[in-house]
N, C-alpha and C positions, 0 to 999 in steps of 0.2 A: 389294227394299224401299231406301229410304232409311235413312242410319245412326239418322233421329230415329225413324222407322219401327219400327226395330229396339228401339230402347231403350223405346218408348209400349210395346211388347209386352211386352216382355220386364216392364216395369210392374205391368202387368195379371198376369201371372205370379206374380211377388213378390209381388204383394195377395194374391191365392187360396194362394199355400207359407205363407202365417201362421199360416192354419187347420189343415195338415196338414203341412210339412215341420218337426217340431220339431226333429229329432234334426243333427245336423254333415253326414254323411253326405247326409241325405235334401236338406239346405239346398244342397249341392255339387250335387248332379243335378239340384235345380227350380229355382237361381236362380244359382248361383254358374258351372256351366260354362257356359250359356246367356250370361252374362255377358261372357265370354272369348271365346266364338264371336260376340257383337257387336263385339268388337273385332279380329274378322278372322283369329283363331285356330284351326286343326281341333284340337277336343280331345280325338278319337280318334288323333292322329298324335301317339306319343311323343319325333318329334323336334321336334316344338313345345309341347307340354303335355305332361311331367311331373308324373304324381303321386306324393305319398310320395314326396319326390325326399332321398336319404340324402346328406349330407355329414359325415364326421368332424372334431369340433371341440377341439382339444384331449384332454382327459381324458374329453370327452362323446363315446362311439361310440354311433353309428344312430339319432343324431335325425332326426325327418322334417318336412320343411315340408310342407304341403299340395300346391302344385304350385310347378314351376319353371317359367318361360314365355319358351323361346328361341324369337330372329328369328337364324335365319342358326344359324351352332355358338354364338353367347353368350347364355348366361342371364340374360336385361333384366329381368325381372317376377321377383319371388319373393311367393306369396300365402301367406295363411294364413287359416284358415276358422273362424268359430263358426257355434254353431248357430244358427238366424234368431230366435227367442227372446233370444239374447245381448246386451245392452247393450255397445256399443263402448266406451263408456266407462269399464266398470268389468271392460273384457276384461285378460285376462295375454295377453300376446304377446312371453315374453321370447327366445323360439325366433325369430321375427324381427329382433332385436336383435342374437343371435349368429349365425345367417346372414348377415346385411347386411355383417358386419365382413370376413369371412372367403373369399366369395364376392362376383363382379366387379360384380353385378349393383347396379343404380345406383337403381332403383324397385322399394320394398318397398309390398303390398295385404293392408291387413287388413280382413276383411269378415264381415257377419254376411248377406249377400242381399239384407241392403236396403240399408245406408250400404256406400261402399267409401271408407277413408281410404287415399290417397299418401301413401308418404314417402321421401325421401330425405337425401343428407346435405350440406344447404346452411349447417348453423352451421359443422360440422367434418367435415374429408375422410375418406370410409371408415368414419364412426360415424354411425349414423344417426340422424336427428332422433326428439327424444322426442315433438315436433307434427306432424301431417301439413300439408303444402303445402296439400292440396287434398282435399274430401272432397265426395263424389256421393251421394246421395241419391234412389236411385229414385221412394220417395211426396213427394218435393218437389224438382224443378228447374224449368229454365228455360234460355230460351235459349241466356243464356251458359254454364252448369254444361253444357249438351251440345256449346259449342266447345273448351269445357275439356277435356271428355272425351274427343272423337276426337281429343287429339293423340297418344293412348295405344292408336289404331286402327296395327294392325301398318302397314297399308299406308304409313301417315304418321307412321312414326314416327322421331324422331330425338333424339338422346339432349341433344345440346347443346339444340337449342330448349326441351324438354321443362324440363331444368334451370336456365335464363334465365326461364321461364317461372314455374317453383316458385320459384326466388326472389322474382317481381315477386308472386307469388299471396303467399307469405307475409308479407311487407311489408304489402302492401294487406290482408290480412284482419285482421293488427294495428292497421292507421291506423281501417280500419272500426268495430274492436272498442272502441277508444279515442273516436272519436266519437262512439260510440253509449252510451258509457258516462256522456262528457258531456253529451250530449243528453237524457238519461234523468234525470243529477243531477247537475249541474255541480258540480265543487269549488273549494276556495276559491283554488286556483291557476288556475284557466282561467280564472275568473272577475273576476280580476285581470289576468290577461294579455289580455283582451279589454278589460275597463273601461281602461287603461293607451291605448288607441289612440283614446279621445273625451272622456273622465273627467280632466278640467283639474288639479283637486284632488290632495291626497295622498287614495289607496285605502285607507280605513281599514279595520277588521272591522265597521263598523256600514252601509257601504258595499256592500261588500262583500256582507253580508246583504240589502241593499237592492236590489240588483242581479241576485243570483241569477235570483230566478222571471222577471227580466226576459230575462237571459241566453236560460233555457230558452226563453220565449216567442219570441224571435227566432228559436233554430231551428226551433221549430214552423211559425211564420211561412214560415221560408225555404221549409220543406218542400213547402208549401201552393202558394207559387210559382211552385215549380219544376216540380210533379207538372201544375198547368196548362198550364205551359207545354209541358211532354210531350207529353199528352195534346191540344194545340192546342184548347183550347174554345172555336169559333168562337162568341164570343155576340153579335157583329155580323153574322155573315154568314147567308143563306139557311135556316132552319128546314124542318122537315118541307111536305112536298108535300101532306101533309093534314088541315095546321093552316096554313090562308093565315093567320090573323090574328094567329098568334107570329112571323111572316115579318117583320111590318112594325116588330117591337118595336127600340126600341134595348139597346144593351149595359147602361145604365145602370138597366134595366128588370128587368133577369134579374141574379140572385142565384146564384151556383154553391156550394151549400153544401159541406160536410167530408163529410155523410152521402152525396153525390150520387157525388161522388170516389170514397168507398172501397167503393160501390155498383158502380161504373165498372170500379175494378181488379180486382175479384171476377169479374165479366162477362169483363172480359178474359183474367183469367188460365184463365178454363175454356175461351175461344174458343180461345186459344193451342194446345190441345191437336188445335185443327182446319185452324189457319193463322198464319201468321207476326202476332207481334203486334205488329207497325205497322201491320197491314193493319186492325186494330180501331182504329176512331176515336170520338170523342165531340162533340156538339152539346147544349147547354143551350138550352133553351124556357122561358118562365115556367110552363108547364104541367108540364110532363115533360122527363125527362132524356134524350136519344137516344144509345143504342150502336149506330154505324152499320161496314157491312163499307167497306172502300177509302174511308171518308168520301165514301156515297154516299146520298142519302135514297132511292132506287129497292133497297134493299139493306139493311132496316131488321135489326138483331140483337136489340133490346129498348128498352123504353122504362121508365126506373124514374119512380115516379109517387110520391114524398116528401115534395108539399109540404101535401098536405091529411091531414086527421086519420087517416085508413087508409090505411097503407101497399102498394103493390103495383107489381108487375113484369108490363108486357105482354110477350109472347113471338110471334112471326113464325114461319111456318113456310114452305116453298117455295112456295108460293101466298100471301104475305101474309097468310093467316087470323091473326087475331089471338085469342089465349087469355089471360085475367088471372088471375095468381096473387097474393094476400092473402100476405103477408107479416110478423110479429110482430119480426121484427131480421133485421140484415142477412146474418147466416147462410144464413138460408134462400135466398137466392139459390141454394147450393146443390144444393139440389133442384132446381133448375129445369136443371142442368147438359144431359142428354138432350137437350132441346129444343134451346138454343142451340148444342151441336158441332153438331146435325143441320141448321140453317140456316146456320151456317158453312160448313158441308162442301158445302151445295148451290151456294151460295155458291162455292166454290172449283173444284168438278165442274163448273161451268157457262160454266169456262174467262176466273175472274175472275182 
């Protein structure tokens, strides 16, 4: 199995464990040990994974950390586990802080079997940071998350590379959080900064008030433009071979709506479980918005019919048979996930 396939399988295990593995020990057996196995460790070899690791810390004697993970003769990861029902945001993990300070390990992992929070000492040497530099969620991850997670695989382990990536991730997340906060609700200082780039007069409080919704809209419009560019909606290219009339339309006759873009992103997210994201493409037409495999009209995945009074999705099987699914809201597309993944897997297995 590939690393992605192993993690996908683990995600299914985690979903099933939510209803049965309520204790910490059950969570360890159901998800956390298999997670360490995904990272290339033999969980039954105490020279690699040491359960209930004990190291006396000052006056505290006999304290245990759930797992100490070794590569060669050195402990590289410290793992503290919580029950799968525990929210990590409310979890206490003081032992992890204390052990990190006294041992040579530079990576600490806090987990409830669903989320895995990775800590290091980016802010101050030998002192575990208060916030994780990387969070991996088995219920919500993408290709970028998998790429980062694979850095921690035993065969790829390079502490210098991980720490460099950790520093970049830490500041990247902070920058993204700031941009998101300004996108959602730009503050006065940010609006003033933007206004100074184009507003020639003095930026007064009333000017800031008038420009705030404009700055917010600028964020929204820029996002739409980037999405359109990324998914490469070919408004002026050939459309479906089964709709010759549409193929003669000009780009000016076709309008891609925000709802269609959001619907496409949902279909692409579902399909990404069966194939790389970049193989799921889109083309808009007057009567529907097409989702294609490898941007090939002969490999349709779905069509979004959002322009009429009744919204529906057309799905395809391996034989190109069509089925219609009416939807009341965009989230209903998730109900079509099995059919979407099935046809994408067919295209992949066919050697595409």
